[in-house]
N, C-alpha and C positions, 0 to 999 in steps of 0.2 A: 603791648597789652591790648586785649580784646574785651569789650564790654557789650553783652547782648541784653537789651532791654526788652524782656518778654512780657506777655500779658499777666503772668503770675510772679515770676522772679526776675531779678536783674543779676546776671552772673558775669563774673570777671575772671580772666585768666592771664597769667604772665608767661610768655614763651621766650626761651632763648632761640632766636630765629635761626642761628647757625647750626645748633645741634638738634633743634626740634623738641628739646626737653621742656616740660611744663615746670616752671619755677614756682608757681603758686596759683591758687584759685580761691574764690570767695563767692558767696551767694547772699542776697538779701531780698525781701519782698519788694516788688516794684511799687514805687511811690506815686501812683496815679493821682491821688487826692491831695498831695502835699501842696503847700503854697507855691513852691518852685517846681512843681511837677516831678517828672522822672529824674531831673538833675540831682535831686536830693538823694535818691537811691544810688545814682551813679557815684556820688562822692562817698556815700557810706560804704559801698562795696569796694571802691578803690582804696579807701583808707584801711579797711580790714585786710585787703590783699597785701598792701605795702607793709603793714604791721606784722602779719603772720609770716610772710615770706622774707622779711628783712631786706627788701629791695629799697635802695636809696633813690630819691627823686632824680638824681643826676644820671642814673642808669637807664632811665626810660628813654627810648629812642623814638617811640611812636605810640600813640593811643588811637584806637579806632573803635567805633561803637555802631551798633544797629539800633534802629528805633521804629516804633509802630505809630508814631505821632501823626504822620501824614495820612496813612490809611485809616487810622482810628477817627481822625477828624472828618474824613469823607464818609465813612460808614455811619458815623453818628450824626451827620449833618451839622457838625460844629464848624460851619464855614462862613466866610464873609460874602457880602453882596458884591457882585462884579459889574463894573461899568465897562461895556464893550464899545470901543471906538472903531467902527468898521469903515474902511476906505476903499474907494474905487472911482472910476470915471462915471459921469452922469448917465450916459446911455445904459450902463449896466447896474444902475442903482437898485432896481427892484430885485435883480438876481443876487446881488451882494447882500442885501438886507435879508433875503430869504435864507441865504446860506450861513449867515452869522448871527441871526436873532435867535438866541438859544431858548427863548420862552416857548419856541415851537416844540410841540410834543414829540416830534420825530427825533430830536436830539436830547430832549430833557423830559422823558416820559413821566417820571415821578415828581417832576418840578422841585427837586431838592436843590438844584443848582439855581441860586437866586441871581438874576441878571437885570440890568438896564441897558438900553441900546441907543447909539447915535450913529448916523451916517455922515461921512465927510466926503465931499467931491474933490478928488485929487487931480482932476484934469487941469486945474489951475494951481498956482502957488498958494499954500495955506500958511497963515501967519501965526506968530506966537499968541497974539491976542485972541484969534479964533479958537485955537486949541485950549487956551486958558478958560475961555467961556464955556466950551464943551465940557471940560473937566469939572468946572464949578456946577454946571447943570447936573451932571451925573452924581456929584457929591450931594447935591440938594435932594436927589431922589434916593439917597441912602447908600450909594456905592462907596465901598471902603477900599477898593483896589481897582486898577485900570488894566484893561487888555487892549493892546493895539494890534489890529489885524487888517491886512490888505491883500487883495488878489495879486498873486505873483510877488508877494512881499519877500519870498525867499531869494528872488533874483535881485531885487532892489529894496533893501530894508530901510532906506533913508527916512521915509515917512513914518514908519513904525518907531524908529529910533527918535524921531522928532517929537512924537507924542510922549514917549517915555521920558525924554528930557524935561518936558513941561510938567509931567506928573511929579517928577522928582522935585521940581521947584515948588510945587503945590504940597509937598510933603505927603504924598499919597503913594503907596506901593504900586508897582506896575510890572507887567510882563508883556512880551511881544510874541506873536505866533512864529516868527522866523527864528527866535531863540530856542524854541522848543523842538522844532523839526525843520529839516530842509526839504521835505517832500511836498509835492503839490497836493491839492485837496483842501480848499478853503474851509469847508465845514469841519473836517476832523482836526485840522490844525487849530482852528478857532476854539473848538470844543476842548481840546487838550490844554490849550493855553488858559482857558477859563477855569478848568478844573484845577490847574496849577495855581492860578491866581486866588482861587477861593480859599486856599489854605495858607497863603503867604503870611497874613498877619499872625496866625497861630504858630506856624513853624519858625517864623522870624523870632518870636518871643522865646520859643523853646530853645532855638539855637543859641541865643544870647544867654539864657539861663545856664545851659550846659557849658558853654565856653567860659563864661565868667566863673562858674563853680570850679572848673578844672584849673583855671589860672589862679584862683584864690587859694587852691590847695597847694600851689607852688610848682605845678607841672608846667614846664616850658616847651616840652616836645610837641611836634605837630599833632593836631587833633583832626582826625578824619571821620567820615561817616560812610556807612555801607549803602550801596545802591541796589536796586532790584535785580541788576544783571550780574551781581556777584563781585563787582569791583568796589573800590572805595574812592572817595573824592573829598575835597576840602569842605569846610563848614559854610563857605560863601555859596557853594552850589546848593546846599540845603536851604539857605536863606532865599535864593532866587529861583531854584527849580526843585522844590520839594517833591514834585510828582515822580522824580527819578528814584525816590526812596520808598515808594508805596509798598514794595515787597521786600523791604530791607531785612526784616526779621527772618522770614523763610529763606531768603537768599543766603543768610549767614550760615545756617546749618548745612545747606548744600555745598557752600564754599568749603566748609570744614571737611565734608566727606570727600570732596575733590582734591583739595590741596594737602590735607593732613593724612587722610586714609588712602589716597591715591586709587580710588575706585574707578574702574573702567566702564563696567556695565552693571546696571541694577536699578531697582526702585528704592529710593531713599524715603523712609517714613519717620518723620520726627514727631514724637509725642511729648508735648509740653504739659503744663498744668491746665491751660485753657483751651488750646487748639492743637490740631494735628496738621502738619504740612507734608504733602506728598509730592515728590518730584522724580522724574525719570532722568537717569544719567546714561548717556549712550556715547560710546567711544571716547570716554574721558571728559565729556562736557555735558552740561545740562541742556535740555530743550529750551529754546528761547522763542517767545511769541510776543505779539502786540497785546498790551494789557487792556482788559475791560474792567471798568470800575462802576459798580452799581448799574450794570447794563449800558454804561457809556463806553463806546469804543474809543481808544486813544491811539496816537502814533508813537507811544513810548514802548520800547521793547524791553522785556524783562524775562526772568526765569518763568517757565511754565510750572507754577506751583499750584496744586489743588489744596485749598484750605478748608478744613472741616471743624465745626464747633463742638468737637468732642475730644477729651484728652484725659490725662491721669487724674486731674482734680475735678472732673465733671460731676455734677450732682444728679440725683435721681428723681424722676417723676413717676408717680404710680396712678393707676386708673383701672377701674373695673376688676380689682383684685389681682393686678399683675404689674410688673415693671413695664411702664408705658414708653417713656423716653429717657435718654441720658444726655445731659447738656441742654443748651449751650452754656448755661451758667456754671461757673466753677466755684469751688470753696473760697478761693481768693477774692472773687467779686463779692461773695457773701460775707467776707470778713471772718471766716471760720477755719479752724484747724480740721484736718482729716480725723475721722473717728478712730482709724487704725493707729494713730499716733497718740491717742489719749491713754491715760492710766486705766487698766482694766477694772480696777476696783471702783473708780469714779463712774466709768461707763455702765457698769452693771446696775447702778442706781438710776440711770437715765430713762427717759420715756420718749417715745417717738413723737415728733411734732412736724408741722408743715410750715415752711418759711418762703417768703418772696424776697430774694436778694435785692431786687430793684422794684421800685413802686410800679413800674410799667409792666412787670411780669403778670401775665393773666393766669397762669397755672403755677401752683406752689411746688416746691421741692421738699423731699423728706430730710429731716435732720434729727439728731438725738439731743434732747434738752437735759442737761445735768444741773446740779445745784447752782454753779457759778458760770457755766459756759455751755454754749450749744456747739455740737460737732457735726460736720457734714459727712454724709455717707457718699463715698466716691467710688470710681472705678478702681482706684488703688486699694481701697478697703476690700473690694470684692476679690481682686487678684491675690491679695495677701491671705484672705480667708481660704482660698482654694489651694494655697501653697504653690502658686505659680511664680513667685518672686524669689530668686536665689538670695542667700543670706548676705552676699557681698554687693548686692545691687543697691543703687541709689534709692529705689522705691521700696526697699524692704522695711516692713514695720512690725509692730507687735502682733503676732498671729492671734493671740488670745483676744485682743481688742477688736481685731478685724472680724473674728468669728462672733463675738458678742453683738457687734453692729448688724451682722447678717441675720443672726437669730432674732433680734428685735424686729427687723423689717420682715423677716419670714413669718413671724407670729402674726403680724398685721395682715399679711397676704394669705395666711393659711397654708404655707409650704415650709419646708426645712431651710435652714441657713445655707447649706451648700447649693440647694436648688435656686434660691434667690440670687446668690452670688454668681452662678453660671448664667442666669437670665440677664443679669446686669452686663456681664462681659459680652454675651451674645448680642444684646441690643446695642451696646456701645460700639462694638466692632463691625456692625453691619454696614454702615456707611463707608468705613475704611476699606472693608473687603470688596464692596461694590465698586469703589473708585479705583482700587488697584487692579481689579479684574477688567475694568473698562480700559485702563491704560495698557494692559497686556494685549487686549484685542486691538486697540487703536494703533499700536505700534507693531503689531504682528510679532510679538515676542514669543520665543519658545519657553514654556513654563519650566521645562527641565533644566534649561540653561540660564534662567533668570533668577537673580538673587534679590531677596528683600533685605535691606539693611536698616536696622532700627537705631534711631538716635533720639536724643532728648531724655530728660529725667524720667519720663514715663514710658520709655521704650518697651521694657519688659512687661508692662501692664497689659498692653493690647497687641503689639506687633507679632510676637511669637504665635499667638492664637490665630491671627489673620493668616500668617504664612501656613499654619497647619491646615486651616480651612481650605486654602487654595492649593495645597500640596506643592508649595514652592519653597526652595531652600532659604533658610534664615540665618543672618549673622548680625550680632549686636555690635555696633560701632565701638571702637576703643574710645574711652573717655566720653561715652554717649551723653552724659548729663551736661557736659560743657562744650559739646561739639560746635554749637553756634558761636560761642565766644572764641573758640579756636579758629573758626572760619573767618571771623572779623579780623582777628590778629594776623592771620596768614595771608589775607587778600592784598592784591596790588591795586594801584590806580588803574582804572579802566574806563575808556570813553569810546563812544560810537557816534558817528554822524551819518546821515542819509541825505541823498540829493537826487531828485527826479531829473533824469536827463536821458534823451533818446540815444545819442551817440557821443559818449564821453571821449574826448581827445586825450592824448598823453599829457597835454598842458593842463587840462582840467583835473585829471587824476593827480598830477603833481601838486596843483594848487590845493586840492583836498588834503593831501598828505601834509602839506605845510600848515594848513589850518588846524588839523587835529594835533599836530606836533606842538603848535602854540597853545592850544587848549590844555594839553598835558602839562606843559611847563607851568601854566597858570594854576593848575590844580595841585602842583607841588612835586611833580615827577622830576627825577634827575635826568637831564638830557641824554646822557650816554646809555640809559637803561630803557629808553622808549623803543618799543617794537610796533611797527605798523603793518597792517594787512588790509587788503581791499578785495571786494568781490562785486561783480556786476550781476544783478538779478534781471536777466533779459526780459522775462515775462511781465515784469513790473516797471521796466525802464528805470531801474533804481541802482545807483552807485552807493555801496555801503562801505565805509572805511572805519576800521576799529584800531585801537591802540592800547597797549598795556605798558606800565612802567612802575618803577619803585621809588619810594620816598627816599630811601637810603641805598645807594648803589652797593656798598660793601656788605649790606645785610643779606645779599643773595649769594655770596660766595659760600659754597658748601652748605647752603641752607637745606633743611630737611625736605622742604616742599619742591626743591629743584630735583629733576629726575637725573639719575646716572644713566650712562649709555645702556647698561644692562636692563635697568628698569624700563627705559624707553623701548628697547627691543621686545620685552615681554608685553608691553601695552600694544605695540605695533602688531605683534602676532595675534593678540586677542581681537584687535579690530579687523585685521585681514582674514582671521579665521584659518591661519596656517601655522605650522610648526615654527619654532624660533630658528631652527637651522635653515629655514627657507627665507629668512629675513636678512637683508644685507644693507649696511649703511652706505647710501649712495653719495651723500654730501652732508657737510656739517658746518655750522657757523657758531658764534658765541650764543646765539639765541634760538637756533633751529636744528632739528635733525631731519634729514630726508632719507626715508627708507624705501628700498625696492624689494617687493615681495615676489618670489618666483612661484607662480601659480600654474598648475596643470589642470585643465578642464577636460574631463573625459566625455567624449561624444559617443554615439552608438558604435561607430566603427573606427574612430580615430581619437587622437589627443590634440589639444590645442594649448600652447604655452603663451602666457601673457605676463607682463610685469605690472603689478599693482604698485602705484606710487603713493606714498603717504608722508605728509609733512606734520611733524609734531613740534610744538615749541618746547622750551626747556622745562616747562611746568607740566608736560605731558598732555597738553590740549591739542586736539586735532585741528589743524588749520587748513588742510587740503587732503582730499582723497580722490585719486583717479584709478578706476578699475584697470585701465590699460594705458601705459604711457612710457615716455622716454625722458631721461635726464641728461642734459649737456652741462658740463661744469668746466670752470677755468676762468681765465681773465676775460676782460671785455672783448678783445679782438677775437679770441678763440671761440667763445660761446656765440658771438655774433655770426662768425663764419659757419659754424656747425648748424646753427638755426637756419641760416640762409640756404645752405646746401639741402637740409631736410625739407624745408618748405618748397624749394624748387623741384625736388624729386617727386613731390606729390602730384605734379602735373595740373594743378588748379590754383587759382589765386584766392579761392574761398578759404579763409584762415581757420585752422583748428583752434581748440582751447589751448591758450599759452599763458604760462605764469612765470614771473621773474622773481627770483629769490636772491637777495644779498644779505649782508649781516643783520640789518635792522628792518628790512621791509620784505613783505610778500605781496606782490602786485598782480592782480587779476587783469590780464590784457584781453579777456574774452569779448569785451565790448568792441574791440577793433576788428573790422570786418575784412581787411585785406592784409596780405603778407607784407607789403611795403610799409603799411602803418605800424605793424608789429615790430618790424626791424628798426624803424625810426624811433619807436618808443623805447626799445632796449638800448639803443644808442644814447638817448637822452638821459635815461635813468642811471646808467652805470658810469662810475669814474674809471679812468684808465688803469689805476693801480689795484682796484678791488677784485676779489674773487666772487664769483656768482654762479648760480645754477639757473638754467632754463628748463622748465618742466612742460612737456607737450603731451596732450592727450592723443592717443592713437586708437584706431578702430579695433 
């Protein structure tokens, strides 16, 4: 079961993961203002889903949900004061303070992150009593949560852990910079940890509300939460690292597009009731970037999602006799129904009025006041009045009511109903069109081969118009209105760790693999399902290790989101931009496909043949792409001998790009600079009995 807690609606879907069939779906307004917050809406939608679909509690194997709680708390400054315990040796005291005191405008320009600061000299042993005194001091200054941070704490986190232990004894929440990231950079690690800490009390409360409510409903299945990178994790992660979920909602819809719709390339535009999320999908995976929150850079990687405050339920502002702005307030925030869903007879008797959904709103929005109820004029009303919404669409409403609403507003502005409706759609879609156009330029995409995919309940309200304006092909996603819930339900456990290191040895790579494997087990993944890949980013001296796994191993057998060989070949041909007949399966494991693409490049007076090597996992995600390469496959001895022979034939000890692939791991050995080191690493990584592939980049 997947539950997406959106700004307007909370939607749930039940999926038979083996067949991919939707067994049931349900929607309810999101309960932001309820005593138990969004958990109340989660239970309401879950209960309705179970009742309508006749699913028994014992049939539920997994519940996963997305949430906007962490990002909302940050955006609305609903945060706790953070006490920072900065540590270092005395000679570096001034430098450490400078890089960790976040009251500095460099790190905290709008001063919304409230902090207090203490420095501890760790050139000597620090005692429990000393730490206790520091924590009491910070608490007396209003700190509600503690951050422990030390220069090179990622290499030796013992002092940070010591501070956390004492914070726990003082019954005050805490986090440490080494827990958030393994990269160097004391400033950004401290800032990220402080942002995480600032929402800990809020998200801890929300996590308990949601988990208690689910258990009280009688559900015993694992409860997971969506992260910003498109994977799911357990609720304890939400309690301790809520920053990982800041783009949980947008990530859910993209995950639905990737895992359920199997989109290879396109721009995915999800239009909800309150906001629109835009993400680029390239070669079967979303773009990933480091997240910036309210101008604060962080070391958390998440999907590159552009979020706009305009959507299907956005309300209208007028000024100087014209439609001035659309959004960011939505009908849901105003507590109103859309005018196009009102009874035409009731709406005819209404009068135009101005409302401020929130006291802080400086400019009012237009609405229609009827005898017993006020109705919001929205984008959905305008699109229905223009006949842009198909009858079978989620956003289809009473055309008569929509036209009445437009005529009332048009009369106020001195123009016709259709003119005001088109003005609303043009104004609302402007930012979306601009953002999509910017993405096309940014990623140098061919407009004739780029597809815009519409998702969300309001997809038909704005996205087809945007695609038409840009002259780009458009496709509406199957089950568009619940694509986020489908994404949550279909996602796997996914984790990533980064470590700054100049020359990672085979031993360090192996240790990182063991570390992430242990994290995956702790998050609830079945050991046999865990797949690990690593890459070395030489320009940043950064070793990045990622892993995916499943909560239930048997749920992936014949699952709809697992690619068949034919589906994988189709995706490989799309990525390589060659015909399917030129794609050959070079190697296969239970978790990976290795394809060899036979590419002929035409020069002025000659032709050049090369082999494009592409690795996809079983879920169609690109894990490696080499424009020119070779694949050696077989047992440990044979691949080692073939690799040794190839490296020797090159006549140089400067190593090429080499990758090792066995059943569960794809290991990037590009950080190893000599042929002998690579051969030793292959020897250490492989068991005598297992089959493997060595992938080598060739010029």
